[in-house]
VOKE-494577 format. One line per field, with one value per residue: z negated, x negated, y negated of N, C-alpha, C, O in turn. Coordinates in nm, 3 decimals. Each point is the difference from the previous one (the first is absolute). Layout:
! VOKE-494577
n.z	(Z  ...)
n.x	(X  ...)
n.y	(Y  ...)
ca.z	(Z  ...)
ca.x	(X  ...)
ca.y	(Y  ...)
c.z	(Z  ...)
c.x	(X  ...)
c.y	(Y  ...)
o.z	(Z  ...)
o.x	(X  ...)
o.y	(Y  ...)
//
This chain:
! VOKE-494577
n.z	(-0.792  -0.130  -0.009  -0.050  -0.179  0.071  -0.119  -0.017  0.113  0.219  -0.129  0.104  -0.125  0.226  0.123  0.092  -0.161  -0.138  0.115  -0.223  0.173  -0.213  0.149  -0.134  0.015  -0.128  0.081  -0.147  0.198  0.043  -0.102  0.201  0.005  -0.101  -0.175  0.063  -0.118  -0.079  -0.006  -0.133  0.153  -0.221  0.074  -0.043  0.174  0.039  0.078  -0.211  0.214  -0.109  0.083  0.094  -0.209  -0.122  -0.007  -0.127  -0.072  0.166  0.142  -0.001  0.128  -0.094  0.213  -0.154  0.211  -0.159  0.100  -0.148  0.150  0.203  0.145  0.120  0.174  0.196  0.125  0.111  0.166  -0.105  -0.115  0.125  0.116  -0.007  0.074  0.117  -0.047  0.166  -0.038  -0.051  -0.062  0.187  0.181  0.000  -0.182  0.193  -0.168  0.093  0.089  -0.200  -0.003  0.105  0.207  -0.124  0.192  -0.190  0.135  -0.165  0.050  -0.138  0.079  0.122  -0.146  -0.059  0.190  0.008  -0.116  0.049  0.147  -0.069  -0.082  0.143  0.083  -0.136  0.008  0.177  -0.152  0.031  0.175  -0.202  0.213  -0.168  0.179  -0.168  0.127  -0.028  -0.074  -0.177  -0.060  0.074  0.208  -0.073  0.147  -0.209  0.014  -0.160  0.076  0.145  -0.080  -0.077  0.189  -0.035  -0.026  0.213  -0.160  0.170  -0.123  0.086  0.034  0.014  -0.208  0.028  -0.008  0.183  -0.138  0.126  0.066  -0.045  0.204  -0.022  0.141  -0.147  -0.055  0.214  -0.122  -0.062  -0.217  0.177  -0.183  -0.162  0.139  -0.187  0.107  -0.121  0.129  -0.068  0.066  -0.093  -0.205  -0.021  0.027  -0.179  -0.151  0.055  -0.031  -0.205  -0.001  -0.145  -0.169  0.018  0.071  -0.212  0.141  -0.162  0.092  0.050  -0.094  0.148  -0.218  0.181  0.174  0.179  0.119  0.065  -0.190  -0.136  -0.059  -0.220  -0.009  0.174  0.045  0.093  0.105  -0.064  -0.220  0.043  0.052  -0.107  -0.086  0.005  0.038  0.224  0.192  -0.062  -0.029  -0.056  0.052  0.158  -0.096  -0.039  -0.205  -0.115  -0.026  0.060  -0.165  0.219)
n.x	(3.043  0.083  -0.212  0.107  -0.074  0.061  0.151  -0.126  0.186  -0.025  0.061  0.177  0.027  -0.004  -0.171  0.162  -0.155  0.174  -0.136  0.029  -0.040  -0.074  0.026  -0.179  0.118  -0.180  -0.158  0.112  -0.101  0.089  0.135  -0.101  0.204  -0.029  -0.007  -0.211  0.030  -0.180  0.083  -0.118  -0.076  0.016  -0.193  0.118  -0.027  0.147  0.005  0.066  0.051  0.015  0.171  0.003  -0.043  -0.188  0.140  -0.182  0.107  -0.152  0.175  -0.142  0.183  -0.095  0.063  -0.053  -0.074  0.083  -0.162  -0.088  -0.163  0.045  0.142  -0.116  -0.123  0.106  0.049  -0.195  0.064  -0.181  0.193  0.020  0.108  -0.227  0.111  -0.128  0.044  0.073  -0.046  0.216  0.016  -0.114  0.102  0.012  0.126  0.107  -0.051  -0.178  -0.126  -0.093  -0.026  0.199  -0.023  -0.158  -0.104  0.058  -0.180  0.096  -0.220  0.134  -0.187  0.166  0.027  -0.171  -0.095  0.108  -0.146  -0.217  -0.027  0.006  -0.193  -0.162  0.009  -0.074  -0.224  -0.023  0.007  -0.203  0.143  -0.070  -0.064  0.059  -0.137  0.091  -0.185  0.141  -0.206  -0.094  0.166  -0.084  0.085  0.190  -0.012  -0.028  0.059  -0.083  -0.193  0.012  0.029  -0.192  -0.080  0.091  -0.176  0.042  0.077  -0.148  0.105  -0.207  0.141  -0.224  -0.087  -0.020  -0.225  -0.030  0.162  -0.064  0.169  -0.219  0.068  -0.211  -0.119  -0.049  -0.186  -0.060  -0.074  0.215  0.044  -0.091  -0.078  -0.043  -0.178  0.032  -0.197  0.069  -0.182  0.082  -0.206  -0.050  -0.091  -0.223  -0.113  -0.017  -0.160  -0.205  -0.030  -0.082  -0.211  0.127  -0.139  0.007  -0.211  0.019  -0.178  0.078  -0.185  0.077  -0.154  -0.062  -0.048  -0.071  0.016  0.133  -0.192  0.045  -0.089  0.132  0.152  -0.036  0.035  -0.125  0.070  0.093  -0.116  0.193  -0.041  0.087  -0.215  0.135  -0.120  -0.005  -0.212  -0.010  -0.018  -0.120  0.128  -0.016  0.149  -0.050  0.203  0.055  -0.089  0.175  -0.215  0.205  -0.129  -0.034)
n.y	(-5.937  0.163  -0.077  0.193  -0.116  0.204  -0.114  0.184  -0.058  0.042  0.175  -0.092  0.186  0.033  0.076  0.121  0.037  -0.030  -0.137  -0.016  -0.141  0.009  -0.167  0.027  -0.192  -0.040  0.140  0.126  0.029  -0.202  0.146  -0.004  -0.091  0.197  -0.142  -0.048  0.191  -0.111  0.209  -0.139  0.149  0.026  -0.091  -0.184  0.138  0.165  -0.212  -0.039  0.055  -0.197  0.122  -0.204  0.067  -0.020  -0.176  0.026  -0.182  -0.017  -0.027  0.177  -0.024  0.180  0.025  0.153  0.032  0.135  -0.122  -0.142  0.044  -0.087  0.095  0.150  -0.077  -0.037  0.180  0.020  -0.139  -0.088  0.022  -0.186  0.160  -0.009  -0.181  0.144  -0.216  0.134  -0.215  0.040  0.216  -0.052  0.088  0.224  0.050  0.040  -0.140  -0.098  0.163  -0.032  -0.221  -0.009  0.087  -0.097  0.061  0.106  -0.006  0.123  -0.003  0.117  0.100  0.090  0.169  0.133  0.075  0.199  0.127  0.035  0.167  0.215  0.076  0.059  0.207  0.164  0.028  0.138  0.166  0.088  -0.001  0.064  0.035  0.138  0.004  0.120  -0.020  0.174  0.053  -0.104  0.138  0.193  -0.013  0.090  -0.168  -0.074  0.214  0.134  0.087  0.171  0.206  0.089  0.091  0.203  0.138  -0.058  0.135  0.013  0.156  -0.011  0.169  0.021  -0.016  -0.222  0.008  -0.123  -0.070  -0.176  0.127  0.041  -0.070  -0.077  0.127  0.165  -0.114  0.031  -0.172  -0.012  -0.042  -0.099  -0.104  0.148  0.024  0.124  -0.002  0.178  0.036  0.196  0.057  0.198  -0.027  -0.025  0.192  0.137  -0.049  0.073  0.222  0.044  -0.070  -0.119  0.045  -0.222  0.024  0.071  0.002  0.135  -0.093  0.207  -0.134  0.159  -0.027  -0.117  -0.143  0.033  0.006  0.210  0.072  0.119  -0.153  0.013  -0.221  0.073  -0.209  0.184  -0.163  -0.095  -0.011  0.204  0.050  0.145  -0.171  0.227  0.063  0.008  0.117  0.179  0.183  -0.220  0.162  -0.154  -0.008  -0.214  0.014  0.080  0.065  0.071  0.079  -0.005)
ca.z	(-0.068  -0.111  -0.073  -0.143  -0.093  -0.071  -0.107  0.005  -0.122  0.003  0.107  -0.051  0.103  0.023  0.060  0.038  0.082  0.014  -0.121  -0.006  -0.059  -0.017  -0.017  -0.053  0.011  -0.018  0.126  0.104  0.070  0.040  0.109  0.073  0.039  0.119  -0.005  -0.065  -0.068  0.040  -0.128  0.007  -0.093  -0.014  0.080  0.128  0.087  0.041  -0.097  0.021  0.012  -0.060  0.012  -0.121  -0.034  -0.074  -0.047  -0.098  -0.031  -0.068  0.000  0.125  -0.014  0.121  -0.016  0.098  -0.001  -0.016  0.118  0.038  -0.096  -0.053  -0.089  -0.118  -0.089  -0.057  -0.098  -0.121  -0.071  -0.124  -0.031  -0.051  0.095  0.100  0.139  0.102  0.087  0.097  -0.011  0.099  0.134  0.089  0.023  -0.078  0.067  0.017  -0.053  0.063  0.086  -0.066  0.006  -0.125  -0.048  0.056  -0.028  -0.027  0.028  -0.045  -0.007  -0.083  -0.053  0.068  -0.082  -0.093  0.045  0.018  -0.128  -0.016  0.103  -0.049  -0.111  0.056  0.073  -0.098  -0.060  0.096  0.005  0.111  -0.035  0.051  0.001  0.012  0.028  -0.042  0.038  -0.061  0.042  -0.099  -0.118  -0.094  0.041  0.000  -0.098  0.026  0.038  -0.107  -0.003  0.102  -0.050  -0.106  0.067  0.059  0.136  0.030  0.026  0.042  0.000  0.082  -0.014  0.111  -0.043  -0.061  -0.145  -0.063  0.097  0.124  0.067  0.132  0.013  -0.020  0.117  -0.009  -0.108  0.024  0.001  0.129  0.013  -0.071  0.076  0.038  -0.078  -0.032  -0.024  -0.025  -0.020  0.094  0.140  0.058  -0.049  0.063  0.137  -0.005  -0.038  0.118  0.092  -0.063  -0.044  0.106  -0.014  -0.018  -0.132  -0.023  -0.035  -0.068  0.041  -0.086  0.082  -0.065  0.021  -0.038  -0.082  -0.062  0.029  0.142  0.058  0.063  0.111  -0.007  -0.026  0.095  0.050  0.126  -0.001  0.126  0.015  -0.016  -0.122  -0.126  -0.112  -0.103  -0.126  0.012  0.058  -0.066  0.048  0.045  0.138  0.034  0.087  0.141  0.052  -0.016  0.110  -0.053  0.085  0.025)
ca.x	(-0.057  -0.089  -0.050  -0.003  0.014  0.127  0.007  0.114  0.081  0.103  -0.017  0.090  0.082  0.136  0.074  -0.091  -0.111  0.005  -0.046  0.005  -0.122  -0.001  -0.133  0.008  -0.119  0.032  -0.015  0.079  0.088  0.129  0.003  0.126  0.063  -0.058  -0.146  -0.052  -0.129  -0.096  -0.063  -0.122  -0.006  -0.135  -0.037  0.071  -0.053  0.107  0.100  0.135  0.102  0.129  0.089  0.045  0.141  0.051  -0.102  0.031  -0.126  -0.101  0.029  0.050  0.042  0.005  0.052  -0.071  0.024  -0.124  -0.005  -0.136  -0.109  0.003  0.114  -0.020  -0.090  0.081  0.093  -0.074  -0.047  0.071  0.007  -0.123  -0.110  -0.009  0.000  -0.043  0.117  0.022  0.141  0.051  -0.026  0.114  0.079  0.123  0.127  0.049  0.136  0.079  0.112  0.079  0.143  0.075  0.018  -0.106  -0.003  -0.133  0.000  -0.128  -0.012  -0.110  -0.086  0.031  0.096  -0.055  -0.015  0.130  0.053  -0.032  0.079  0.137  0.000  -0.009  0.123  0.106  -0.026  0.051  0.144  0.046  0.063  -0.095  0.033  -0.120  0.018  -0.127  -0.001  -0.099  0.016  0.077  0.034  -0.113  -0.091  0.070  -0.042  0.022  0.137  0.060  -0.067  0.066  0.135  -0.014  -0.015  0.128  0.010  0.081  -0.101  0.037  -0.111  0.016  -0.103  0.008  0.063  0.128  -0.002  0.043  0.052  0.051  -0.086  -0.043  -0.105  0.045  0.072  0.140  0.064  -0.008  0.131  0.043  -0.029  -0.113  -0.049  -0.141  -0.047  -0.141  -0.019  -0.133  0.005  -0.080  0.026  0.121  0.114  0.000  0.048  0.145  0.060  -0.010  0.108  0.132  0.036  0.060  -0.042  -0.144  -0.047  -0.144  -0.048  -0.130  -0.059  -0.094  -0.109  -0.129  -0.081  -0.139  -0.044  0.115  0.009  -0.010  -0.134  -0.036  0.093  0.041  0.144  0.070  0.132  0.031  0.113  0.018  -0.108  -0.128  -0.021  -0.004  -0.051  0.102  -0.047  -0.026  0.119  0.111  0.068  0.137  0.018  0.141  0.056  -0.007  -0.135  -0.058  -0.002  -0.024  -0.067  0.083)
ca.y	(0.116  -0.029  0.117  -0.028  0.111  0.000  0.100  0.090  -0.010  0.104  0.099  0.104  0.066  -0.047  0.112  0.107  -0.046  -0.146  -0.069  -0.146  -0.056  -0.145  -0.057  -0.136  -0.084  -0.142  -0.076  0.065  -0.093  0.055  0.096  -0.015  0.126  0.063  0.003  0.119  -0.003  0.102  0.035  0.078  0.112  0.053  0.115  0.002  -0.105  -0.091  -0.042  0.052  -0.106  0.030  -0.115  -0.068  0.022  -0.115  -0.093  -0.104  -0.067  0.079  0.143  0.055  0.139  0.083  0.136  0.081  0.145  0.076  0.086  0.037  -0.024  -0.136  -0.022  0.084  -0.075  -0.108  0.054  0.039  -0.119  -0.031  -0.143  -0.061  0.014  -0.105  0.043  -0.095  -0.006  -0.108  -0.040  -0.094  0.050  0.014  -0.121  0.001  -0.024  -0.136  -0.003  -0.106  0.041  0.105  -0.024  0.008  0.138  0.085  0.144  0.055  0.143  0.055  0.144  0.050  -0.105  -0.126  -0.073  -0.101  -0.140  -0.063  -0.048  -0.142  -0.067  -0.011  -0.097  -0.136  -0.028  -0.022  -0.132  -0.099  0.010  0.083  0.127  0.099  0.142  0.083  0.142  0.061  0.140  0.089  0.140  0.073  -0.078  -0.003  -0.107  -0.129  -0.099  -0.143  -0.037  -0.080  -0.130  -0.081  -0.032  -0.100  -0.130  -0.037  0.054  0.118  0.103  0.134  0.094  0.120  0.104  0.094  0.125  -0.029  0.021  -0.126  -0.094  0.055  0.096  -0.043  -0.101  -0.138  -0.051  0.040  -0.073  -0.144  -0.066  -0.054  -0.142  -0.060  -0.114  0.019  0.114  0.021  0.142  0.053  0.144  0.077  -0.038  0.058  -0.076  -0.131  0.017  0.022  -0.127  -0.087  0.036  -0.007  -0.135  -0.081  -0.140  -0.013  0.040  0.010  0.133  0.008  0.127  0.070  0.051  0.022  -0.120  0.010  -0.114  -0.064  -0.144  -0.031  0.006  0.127  0.024  0.140  0.018  -0.085  0.037  -0.066  -0.093  -0.072  -0.098  0.067  0.079  -0.074  0.077  0.013  -0.057  -0.144  -0.063  0.069  0.120  -0.028  -0.041  -0.022  0.103  -0.035  0.004  0.134  0.095  0.134  0.097  0.119)
c.z	(-0.111  -0.067  -0.147  -0.079  -0.074  -0.102  0.013  -0.132  -0.006  0.117  -0.039  0.112  0.008  0.048  0.040  0.096  0.016  -0.131  0.018  -0.071  -0.007  -0.031  -0.042  0.016  -0.004  0.131  0.114  0.061  0.042  0.119  0.066  0.033  0.129  0.004  -0.074  -0.068  0.061  -0.121  0.023  -0.109  -0.001  0.088  0.134  0.085  0.034  -0.118  0.034  0.006  -0.058  0.004  -0.137  -0.019  -0.070  -0.044  -0.101  -0.035  -0.082  0.005  0.135  -0.020  0.136  -0.036  0.109  -0.017  -0.007  0.110  0.036  -0.104  -0.062  -0.097  -0.122  -0.100  -0.064  -0.113  -0.132  -0.081  -0.119  -0.023  -0.066  0.096  0.100  0.141  0.091  0.109  0.097  -0.002  0.114  0.143  0.081  0.008  -0.083  0.083  0.008  -0.042  0.077  0.085  -0.065  0.014  -0.133  -0.058  0.060  -0.048  -0.017  0.016  -0.036  -0.003  -0.083  -0.058  0.084  -0.077  -0.083  0.055  0.022  -0.130  -0.019  0.105  -0.045  -0.110  0.053  0.076  -0.095  -0.069  0.091  0.017  0.112  -0.051  0.065  -0.011  0.021  0.025  -0.022  0.025  -0.062  0.051  -0.091  -0.121  -0.101  0.031  -0.001  -0.111  0.047  0.035  -0.106  -0.011  0.104  -0.047  -0.107  0.057  0.057  0.143  0.006  0.048  0.043  0.003  0.092  -0.033  0.112  -0.039  -0.070  -0.150  -0.078  0.108  0.122  0.062  0.139  -0.007  -0.015  0.116  -0.001  -0.106  0.020  0.003  0.139  0.020  -0.088  0.090  0.059  -0.077  -0.019  -0.031  -0.022  -0.027  0.100  0.144  0.062  -0.045  0.068  0.144  0.002  -0.037  0.118  0.095  -0.059  -0.036  0.117  -0.012  0.005  -0.142  -0.006  -0.053  -0.071  0.023  -0.106  0.089  -0.088  0.036  -0.044  -0.095  -0.075  0.028  0.142  0.064  0.084  0.120  -0.001  -0.017  0.094  0.046  0.129  -0.015  0.136  0.027  -0.022  -0.132  -0.122  -0.110  -0.111  -0.130  0.005  0.057  -0.054  -0.151  0.056  0.144  0.026  0.102  0.147  0.059  0.004  0.130  -0.057  0.102  0.017  -0.034)
c.x	(-0.093  -0.042  -0.010  0.006  0.132  0.000  0.127  0.077  0.111  -0.029  0.082  0.082  0.140  0.091  -0.103  -0.108  -0.011  -0.042  0.007  -0.125  0.011  -0.142  0.014  -0.132  0.037  -0.001  0.082  0.099  0.129  -0.015  0.137  0.060  -0.060  -0.151  -0.048  -0.133  -0.091  -0.089  -0.123  0.002  -0.140  -0.020  0.068  -0.043  0.106  0.089  0.136  0.101  0.133  0.085  0.037  0.149  0.059  -0.118  0.063  -0.132  -0.094  0.021  0.056  0.029  0.000  0.060  -0.064  0.036  -0.133  -0.005  -0.140  -0.101  0.008  0.113  -0.005  -0.092  0.074  0.089  -0.070  -0.048  0.089  0.003  -0.127  -0.116  0.000  -0.002  -0.041  0.107  -0.011  0.149  0.040  -0.023  0.128  0.084  0.127  0.123  0.030  0.147  0.092  0.116  0.100  0.150  0.068  0.004  -0.104  0.011  -0.145  0.007  -0.136  0.001  -0.119  -0.083  0.007  0.102  -0.065  -0.016  0.131  0.056  -0.027  0.074  0.144  0.011  -0.002  0.128  0.116  -0.018  0.048  0.151  0.055  0.059  -0.079  0.059  -0.129  0.041  -0.136  0.004  -0.114  0.023  0.095  0.028  -0.113  -0.097  0.065  -0.053  0.046  0.144  0.066  -0.065  0.060  0.140  -0.005  -0.020  0.132  0.015  0.105  -0.094  0.065  -0.126  0.034  -0.112  0.021  0.074  0.135  0.006  0.031  0.047  0.058  -0.099  -0.037  -0.108  0.058  0.083  0.147  0.077  -0.004  0.140  0.033  -0.049  -0.116  -0.061  -0.139  -0.046  -0.152  -0.017  -0.145  0.014  -0.088  0.042  0.123  0.127  0.010  0.049  0.151  0.074  0.000  0.117  0.139  0.045  0.046  -0.032  -0.152  -0.040  -0.151  -0.036  -0.134  -0.055  -0.095  -0.108  -0.121  -0.091  -0.144  -0.039  0.115  0.011  -0.038  -0.135  -0.024  0.088  0.055  0.149  0.084  0.132  0.026  0.121  0.008  -0.112  -0.138  -0.009  -0.005  -0.046  0.105  -0.044  -0.012  0.120  0.127  -0.021  0.139  -0.002  0.150  0.046  -0.026  -0.140  -0.062  0.011  -0.032  -0.077  0.088  -0.076)
c.y	(-0.045  0.131  -0.036  0.129  -0.016  0.113  0.082  -0.007  0.106  0.093  0.122  0.063  -0.060  0.113  0.104  -0.053  -0.150  -0.066  -0.152  -0.051  -0.151  -0.045  -0.145  -0.074  -0.146  -0.078  0.059  -0.099  0.070  0.094  -0.007  0.137  0.055  0.000  0.126  -0.028  0.106  0.029  0.085  0.107  0.059  0.123  0.011  -0.119  -0.104  -0.036  0.061  -0.115  0.044  -0.127  -0.057  0.027  -0.122  -0.086  -0.095  -0.067  0.087  0.150  0.043  0.149  0.068  0.135  0.085  0.147  0.072  0.105  0.047  -0.042  -0.138  -0.023  0.093  -0.069  -0.117  0.051  0.035  -0.120  -0.031  -0.151  -0.050  0.007  -0.115  0.059  -0.116  -0.001  -0.119  -0.031  -0.093  0.044  0.015  -0.126  -0.005  -0.032  -0.150  -0.003  -0.095  0.051  0.095  -0.018  0.025  0.140  0.094  0.144  0.044  0.151  0.056  0.150  0.041  -0.112  -0.128  -0.082  -0.111  -0.141  -0.073  -0.055  -0.149  -0.083  -0.019  -0.104  -0.143  -0.037  -0.028  -0.135  -0.113  0.008  0.085  0.132  0.113  0.141  0.079  0.145  0.066  0.149  0.078  0.143  0.077  -0.087  -0.010  -0.113  -0.138  -0.091  -0.138  -0.038  -0.088  -0.137  -0.094  -0.040  -0.108  -0.141  -0.050  0.047  0.111  0.109  0.130  0.085  0.117  0.097  0.101  0.128  -0.021  0.016  -0.127  -0.094  0.069  0.097  -0.053  -0.106  -0.141  -0.051  0.041  -0.076  -0.152  -0.062  -0.056  -0.143  -0.042  -0.106  0.022  0.122  -0.005  0.148  0.035  0.150  0.071  -0.029  0.067  -0.071  -0.135  0.007  0.018  -0.129  -0.097  0.026  -0.026  -0.141  -0.086  -0.148  -0.006  0.042  0.008  0.138  -0.012  0.140  0.054  0.062  0.029  -0.118  0.026  -0.112  -0.066  -0.148  -0.035  0.015  0.125  0.035  0.143  0.023  -0.086  0.061  -0.077  -0.090  -0.069  -0.099  0.062  0.076  -0.091  0.093  0.002  -0.068  -0.152  -0.075  0.065  -0.007  -0.024  -0.050  -0.016  0.103  -0.031  0.007  0.140  0.079  0.137  0.085  0.122  0.128)
o.z	(0.017  -0.022  -0.036  0.052  -0.063  0.016  0.014  -0.106  -0.107  0.107  -0.065  0.104  -0.102  -0.039  -0.028  0.113  0.073  -0.107  0.111  -0.110  0.097  -0.082  0.046  0.000  0.059  0.015  0.116  -0.069  -0.003  0.096  -0.068  0.010  0.099  0.084  -0.059  0.028  0.062  -0.045  0.071  -0.115  0.105  0.000  0.076  -0.049  -0.005  -0.083  0.114  -0.098  0.027  -0.038  -0.098  0.091  0.030  -0.015  0.020  0.020  -0.111  -0.065  0.055  -0.068  0.099  -0.116  0.117  -0.104  0.073  -0.002  0.086  -0.112  -0.121  -0.108  -0.106  -0.122  -0.118  -0.104  -0.105  -0.111  0.001  0.045  -0.084  -0.016  0.044  0.022  -0.019  0.066  -0.040  0.018  0.069  0.088  -0.056  -0.081  -0.034  0.118  -0.087  0.063  -0.013  -0.008  0.070  0.007  -0.103  -0.122  0.083  -0.108  0.082  -0.057  0.063  -0.024  0.032  -0.061  -0.024  0.038  -0.006  -0.068  0.005  0.002  -0.031  -0.027  0.014  -0.005  -0.046  -0.009  0.026  -0.032  -0.047  0.078  0.031  -0.103  0.122  -0.104  0.088  -0.074  0.070  -0.050  -0.011  0.055  0.046  -0.020  -0.076  -0.086  0.035  -0.114  0.117  0.008  0.032  -0.040  -0.027  0.020  -0.007  -0.067  0.040  0.071  -0.098  0.096  -0.062  0.059  -0.004  -0.029  0.038  0.082  -0.041  -0.058  -0.120  0.109  -0.010  -0.007  0.077  -0.098  0.005  -0.019  0.069  -0.017  -0.094  0.059  0.084  0.110  -0.119  0.122  0.101  -0.098  0.079  -0.063  0.047  -0.071  0.073  0.026  0.070  0.078  0.037  0.046  0.085  0.057  0.021  0.053  0.072  -0.014  0.115  0.076  -0.006  -0.090  0.097  -0.086  0.048  -0.034  -0.065  0.081  -0.104  0.118  -0.102  -0.119  -0.114  -0.045  0.028  0.119  0.099  0.078  0.105  -0.002  -0.044  -0.003  0.009  -0.055  0.084  0.116  -0.029  -0.076  0.001  -0.004  -0.047  -0.070  -0.104  -0.068  0.008  -0.048  0.050  0.033  -0.063  0.086  0.077  0.123  0.056  0.064  -0.051  0.119  -0.099  0.014)
o.x	(-0.076  0.083  -0.054  0.037  0.024  -0.072  0.110  -0.057  0.057  -0.040  -0.050  0.020  0.058  0.116  -0.119  0.029  -0.087  0.048  -0.011  -0.031  0.039  -0.069  0.089  -0.108  0.100  0.074  -0.021  0.087  0.010  -0.070  0.103  -0.073  -0.010  -0.058  0.080  -0.067  0.048  -0.074  0.005  0.037  -0.064  0.083  -0.029  -0.005  -0.026  0.033  0.023  0.016  0.047  -0.046  0.013  0.079  0.112  -0.112  0.110  -0.105  0.034  -0.074  0.089  -0.074  0.044  -0.006  0.000  0.049  -0.093  0.073  -0.015  0.036  -0.018  -0.021  0.053  0.021  -0.020  0.012  0.065  -0.050  0.120  -0.089  -0.060  -0.099  0.107  -0.053  0.044  0.022  -0.038  0.082  -0.085  -0.017  0.106  -0.014  0.046  -0.009  -0.038  0.083  0.122  0.108  0.085  0.074  -0.066  0.013  0.033  0.052  -0.085  0.088  -0.101  0.103  -0.113  0.054  -0.076  0.029  0.056  0.038  0.003  0.092  0.091  0.042  0.055  0.096  0.076  0.047  0.082  0.098  0.030  0.058  0.119  -0.043  0.001  0.053  -0.080  0.081  -0.097  0.089  -0.112  0.105  0.082  -0.068  -0.006  -0.079  -0.065  -0.015  0.031  0.030  0.065  0.065  0.019  0.042  0.088  0.029  0.010  0.090  0.022  -0.075  0.096  -0.100  0.111  -0.112  0.113  0.070  0.064  0.108  0.027  -0.057  0.054  -0.121  0.088  -0.074  0.122  0.090  0.082  0.119  0.026  0.091  -0.089  -0.040  -0.003  0.012  -0.035  0.065  -0.074  0.086  -0.091  0.091  -0.075  0.114  0.075  0.094  0.108  0.073  0.069  0.105  0.097  0.061  0.094  0.120  -0.041  0.053  -0.065  0.085  -0.069  0.068  -0.090  0.064  -0.074  0.030  -0.020  -0.013  -0.024  -0.023  -0.016  0.095  -0.037  -0.013  -0.073  -0.038  0.039  0.044  0.092  0.019  -0.034  0.103  -0.088  -0.025  -0.096  0.096  -0.065  0.037  0.044  0.083  0.000  0.057  0.108  -0.069  0.064  -0.070  0.083  -0.077  -0.036  -0.015  -0.108  0.105  -0.110  0.031  0.053  0.053)
o.y	(-0.095  0.088  -0.104  0.105  -0.103  0.099  -0.054  0.025  0.022  -0.045  0.092  -0.063  -0.039  0.009  -0.016  -0.039  -0.047  0.039  -0.052  0.046  -0.065  0.060  -0.071  0.060  -0.041  -0.098  -0.036  -0.053  0.123  -0.032  -0.001  0.098  -0.071  0.067  0.073  -0.100  0.095  -0.087  0.100  -0.027  0.012  0.092  0.093  -0.113  -0.120  0.084  0.043  -0.072  0.111  -0.108  0.073  -0.021  -0.040  0.048  -0.050  0.060  0.043  0.074  -0.065  0.070  -0.058  0.042  -0.038  0.043  -0.035  0.099  0.088  -0.037  -0.015  -0.055  -0.034  0.008  -0.029  -0.065  0.005  0.017  0.029  -0.072  0.066  -0.072  -0.043  0.109  -0.113  0.101  -0.110  0.090  -0.056  -0.085  0.031  -0.091  -0.109  -0.036  -0.078  0.066  0.009  -0.057  0.054  0.098  0.014  0.016  0.084  0.029  -0.033  0.064  -0.035  0.062  -0.039  -0.093  -0.094  -0.113  -0.110  -0.095  -0.123  -0.083  -0.077  -0.112  -0.109  -0.077  -0.085  -0.113  -0.088  -0.068  -0.110  -0.075  -0.007  0.053  0.015  0.039  -0.034  0.056  -0.030  0.070  -0.050  0.031  0.079  -0.101  -0.096  -0.040  -0.098  0.044  -0.020  -0.119  -0.098  -0.097  -0.119  -0.114  -0.085  -0.099  -0.116  -0.046  0.071  -0.020  0.046  -0.039  0.052  -0.041  0.031  0.059  0.097  0.002  0.008  -0.005  0.111  -0.022  -0.040  -0.010  -0.020  -0.081  -0.061  0.023  -0.075  0.057  -0.016  -0.038  0.030  0.007  -0.062  0.039  -0.058  0.061  -0.069  0.043  -0.064  -0.039  -0.067  -0.016  -0.043  -0.087  -0.057  -0.028  -0.073  -0.093  -0.031  -0.023  0.022  -0.081  0.104  0.005  -0.030  0.054  -0.068  0.099  -0.074  0.088  -0.063  -0.034  0.064  0.022  -0.043  -0.064  -0.114  -0.029  -0.006  0.088  0.051  0.115  -0.069  0.121  -0.119  0.040  0.017  -0.035  -0.071  0.008  -0.104  0.118  -0.105  -0.057  -0.065  -0.086  -0.059  -0.090  0.093  -0.096  0.065  0.045  0.089  -0.004  0.018  0.002  0.022  -0.004  0.051  0.110)
//
């Protein structure tokens, strides 16, 4: 974890309620797929955690949904403004077990952290399939970005206004070597039941501190409680215990 001042260089809409933000800084270290940033906003006690979508030397990109006071304040920021940011948070995805044909499953704002993962997997020569789920076609984003990486992409929408009608679990391919997923908890539970190989889950939780001090974002696992912000946000399928 590192605290630094980064400069906002882009903050633009992508889809209905969805925005893309790019931050730049000379001392910005590499961010791994699945890690997140924690951004301080004026007048708000808690920082806002947002998953890393992409990283290049000196530049990090996040995609967020405008849903409340904090993200509304983010959406109002203009290029050139400085932001106090904690970087390099969370454990991120482990690429080692991906195999030759990994499957990426994302839902809504769970899609962005899968982009950098897809990029790294493609750089390793792996054949990547991505199933991306949204509520409606107005909220679809990033599908063409995944295709530009050389991924096979299927889009699902709950109302059928774009891609296949239904949920991501109805569009999973028959064959894949391993899977990675990120999205809302109901989707993650469904993916857990529908998948037939080991895999990794990235959890979206409300976080207090973002680095493990407050114990406010714990999850039950086979080896005890784990903090989503510290030991997570990525957990392996075989260790997760769902609360009934």
